[in-house]
C-alpha positions as a Python dict, from the first residue, in 0.01 Angstrom:
ca = {
    (1, 'M'): (0, 0, 0),
    (2, 'N'): (39, -370, -87),
    (3, 'E'): (100, -490, 269),
    (4, 'P'): (-268, -466, 371),
    (5, 'L'): (-365, -659, 57),
    (6, 'N'): (-107, -927, 135),
    (7, 'N'): (-252, -950, 486),
    (8, 'V'): (-590, -1026, 329),
    (9, 'L'): (-431, -1306, 124),
    (10, 'D'): (-282, -1447, 446),
    (11, 'V'): (-636, -1521, 566),
    (12, 'F'): (-705, -1737, 257),
    (13, 'R'): (-366, -1908, 229),
    (14, 'P'): (-406, -2190, 487),
    (15, 'A'): (-711, -2341, 316),
    (16, 'L'): (-550, -2322, -26),
    (17, 'K'): (-213, -2453, 92),
    (18, 'A'): (-387, -2764, 225),
    (19, 'D'): (-469, -2849, -138),
    (20, 'G'): (-128, -2756, -283),
    (21, 'F'): (-189, -2394, -380),
    (22, 'D'): (-59, -2056, -272),
    (23, 'L'): (-164, -1698, -342),
    (24, 'A'): (51, -1407, -453),
    (25, 'L'): (-38, -1048, -517),
    (26, 'G'): (0, -948, -879),
    (27, 'T'): (-47, -606, -1031),
    (28, 'V'): (-249, -351, -836),
    (29, 'Q'): (-409, -81, -1050),
    (30, 'P'): (-678, 169, -958),
    (31, 'G'): (-983, -43, -881),
    (32, 'V'): (-828, -369, -1005),
    (33, 'V'): (-624, -626, -818),
    (34, 'I'): (-466, -926, -988),
    (35, 'V'): (-420, -1229, -763),
    (36, 'R'): (-196, -1512, -878),
    (37, 'V'): (-294, -1865, -778),
    (38, 'L'): (24, -2071, -766),
    (39, 'H'): (-24, -2442, -836),
    (40, 'G'): (227, -2656, -649),
    (41, 'P'): (345, -2992, -787),
    (42, 'E'): (93, -3182, -572),
    (43, 'A'): (-198, -2940, -623),
    (44, 'C'): (-547, -3089, -629),
    (45, 'D'): (-700, -2901, -922),
    (46, 'D'): (-1042, -3055, -854),
    (47, 'C'): (-1027, -2912, -499),
    (48, 'L'): (-987, -2549, -603),
    (49, 'M'): (-1301, -2335, -599),
    (50, 'P'): (-1405, -2170, -927),
    (51, 'D'): (-1228, -1845, -1016),
    (52, 'D'): (-1546, -1638, -1006),
    (53, 'R'): (-1622, -1749, -652),
    (54, 'L'): (-1264, -1705, -531),
    (55, 'G'): (-1246, -1364, -700),
    (56, 'A'): (-1571, -1252, -538),
    (57, 'M'): (-1452, -1359, -193),
    (58, 'L'): (-1120, -1179, -238),
    (59, 'K'): (-1293, -867, -373),
    (60, 'N'): (-1521, -855, -70),
    (61, 'A'): (-1224, -891, 165),
    (62, 'F'): (-1013, -633, -22),
    (63, 'Q'): (-1299, -381, -24),
    (64, 'K'): (-1298, -378, 357),
    (65, 'I'): (-955, -213, 347),
    (66, 'M'): (-967, -55, -1),
    (67, 'P'): (-1329, 35, -86),
    (68, 'D'): (-1235, 138, -443),
    (69, 'V'): (-1152, -220, -549),
    (70, 'S'): (-1409, -301, -815),
    (71, 'E'): (-1253, -609, -973),
    (72, 'V'): (-1028, -899, -880),
    (73, 'I'): (-869, -1094, -1162),
    (74, 'V'): (-754, -1446, -1078),
    (75, 'K'): (-458, -1578, -1280),
    (76, 'H'): (-310, -1925, -1251),
    (77, 'E'): (57, -2019, -1257),
    (78, 'S'): (237, -2347, -1221),
    (79, 'Q'): (486, -2352, -937),
    (80, 'D'): (746, -2618, -1013),
}
């Protein structure tokens, strides 16, 4: 079930990695997907798009493979 969601994240990863970030799938509950934004040591925090915009883009992409996704929660973690 999580592999298709990870494939969606793969589409977004290159742009984020260019600024020092990565994405990881967090908890998946009915209708809710948590996406972890991993901040690398050289991450450009000013370069990252706002959480609400990133969440909306991910939600739209996830809904194409899982129409019942109603919310994407973006959480940030430092990756040392």
